[in-house]
Structures are given as C-alpha cells and as structure tokens.
N, C-alpha and C positions, 0 to 999 in steps of 0.2 A: 504494500500500500504506500502510495506517495501522496503528499499533500503539499501545496505551495503556500507560503506566507510571503507577501511582497514587502515593499519598503514600509516601515512603520513610523510611529512617533518617536522622537528622540528628545531626551532632556538636555539641558545645557551642560557645557564642559566646565570643569573646575580643576584647580591644582590640588593634588592630594596632600593631606596634612601630615602623612607619615614622616617623610624626611624631605625637607625643602627641595622641591624640584627633582627628586629622585624618580618619582613616578607621576604620571598625570592621568586624569580621567578624561574621557571624551564623551561625545553624545552617545546615549544609551539607546539600543534598538529595542522596541517593544512591538511584537507582532500585531498587525492591525486586525487580523482575523484570529478567532479561536477555533481550534479543531474540535468538533464534537467527539467525545469518547466513543459514541456509537459507531463512528466510522473506523475505529480500530478493530482488528480481529479479536475474538474472545480470548485467545491465547496466542502468545508469540514468545520466541526464545531470545530475540534481540530487537532493539529499536535504535536506529541511527538518526541523527539530525545531520543532514548534508547541507553545507553552506556552499552555494554554487555562484561562480563568477566573482570571486573575491579579488579586489584591487589590492595589490601588495607593493605599490610603487612608493608609498610614503613611509611613515614611521613604523617601528617595530612595536608590537603589542600582544598582550594576552587577551583573548576574548572569553570571558567567563559566562557560561550558559546556565540560565536558571529556568525552571519549569514552574508555571503557576505562581510566580512571585514578581508581579509587575512593579513592586516597590524596590526591587534589588538595585543596589548602587555600588559605588566604588568601595564603600566600607562594609558591605554585606559579607559575612563569613561564608566561604564556600563549603557549606555542610549540607547533608541530605535534608536536615530539618528546614533549611532555607530554600529547598528546591534545586540545589546545585546539581547539574547533570554532568559537568565536565568542562573542559576548555580546549581551545585550539590556539596555536601560537603562530604569529606572522613575523618572519624576519624581513622587515621592510627594506626597500632599496634607498630610503632616505631622501626621496624627491628627485627631481630631474636637474642635473647639472649641465646639460647640453643646451643647444639652441631650441627654439620653439619647434615642437613636433618631433624632436629627437627621441623622446621616450614614448611616443604614441605607437602602439603595436600596429603593424601593417596587416591587412587581411592576407591570410595564407593562401597560396595558389591551390586550386582544387585539382591538382594533377597527382594522380596516384603514384607517379614515379618521382615526385619531388621529395627528396630525402632530407632537405634542409630542416634544421630544428625550428620550432616556432620562436617568436620574439620572446625575450626573457621576461617581459612584463605582461604576457598573456594572462588574463584572469585565471585564478586557480580554484580548486575545490578542496574543502576540508570536511572531515567527518568527525563527529563527536558521538561516541557510543553512549547512549543515554537510557539504556534499558531500565535500570532500577528507578530512575527519576520519572520516566514515562509511566511505568507500572504503578508507582506510588501516586502520581497525579490522577491516573485513571481510577484508582480505588477511592480517592478522596473528592473528586470533582467530576462534573459531566463534560468539562471542556479542558483542552490543553492550550496553554498560553506560553509563548517563549519570550524571554527577556535576555538580551546579550549585553554584557557590560565590558567595554574595552578598557584595559589598563595599559597605558602607553609606557613602555620601558626604554625606548631609545628613539631619538629623533635628531634632525638637523634643522637649520634655519630655513630649509627648502620645503619642509613638511607642513601640511595642514594639520593642526592639532585639535581643532574644535569638532571635526567630523572625520576621524581617522578611519573608521570602519565602514567600508562600502562593499556591498555584494548585491547580486541580482535577486536571489530568493533562497528560501530554505525548504528542503524536502524532509518529511518525516517518513522513514522507510522502516517497515517491520519485516521480520523473518520468522518463518514457522520453526 
C-alpha cells in the first residue's frame, strides 16, 4: 500500500538553544492530509515512510520523523512515547559555489545506451523504517499524521537555513 502526502504547513525557523549556533532548527513539515487507518492492511510485518525527491544541495541535517505528534519540534525527545519513528540524514552539498545554473541538474538523455552517471544533485530518496510507530499510531488513533523536524548540523553562507528540507512527497508502504 502506498499513500502520498504532499507539501504541508511549516512552522518558523529558530536557532537552537543547546549550544550557541551548534545546531539550528528549520521549518517543520506537517503532512497536510491524514491517512485513515482503515486504508492500512489489518496486519503487516513492516511499514516504511519513503521520502521521494529530496533536495540535498544545501545544508546538512537530520530529519526526525514523528507519527501523530503535530506539536513535535526541535526540543521534542525522540522517544516512542512522542511518536518518534526514526530519522534520515542528509549530507548536504553546502549550496552552489559556481555560476548561475551550475548546480541545476540537467535532464538525463533517454537513451538506453547512455552510461553517463546522473548529475550529482539529482533529487534522492530516503526510507525510514517506521513499523512500530505506525502500528502504535494505528492502535491509538483512526488517522496517521506525519511531522518531520529538520535539525541542521552543518551549513555554509550559501545555504538557505529557514527552509532547508525540501522533497516532493512521502509514501507510506506496508509489507505482508
């Protein structure tokens, strides 16, 4: 089963209070749609959240994924009680240091014999295995809601810091 959640509401960026400028928080993703639990299979052995089309051209960050905790923020403890499902990490490229258009991925030729690698800034896919968090949420609620909190760990002056996390959509995939 796969379900898409598009771009959602994001809260404002702030500097983390832990150690002056050591980490930063950015806009938080909140899924605009909730997935009804009735759309999940009655039993599944694994549930993945697939993040599709992630832009990794900017800052490096950890994306902490919470299920059914729309109030999750930078200071939320990553525990099962808080709906923490896991995280993915992006080792960002630090922004573009070339001329305008230098870092824009070019469309790949649709030739089956073209063996050239794709552009290094092609959007990527990350998977968070969220089985326990999805099962817990399904047992406690009739809907599944995803919140993703980016914690910026490295950046340059070329990086956008208020909206560091950009992706096309999220799929929830379950396995028998």
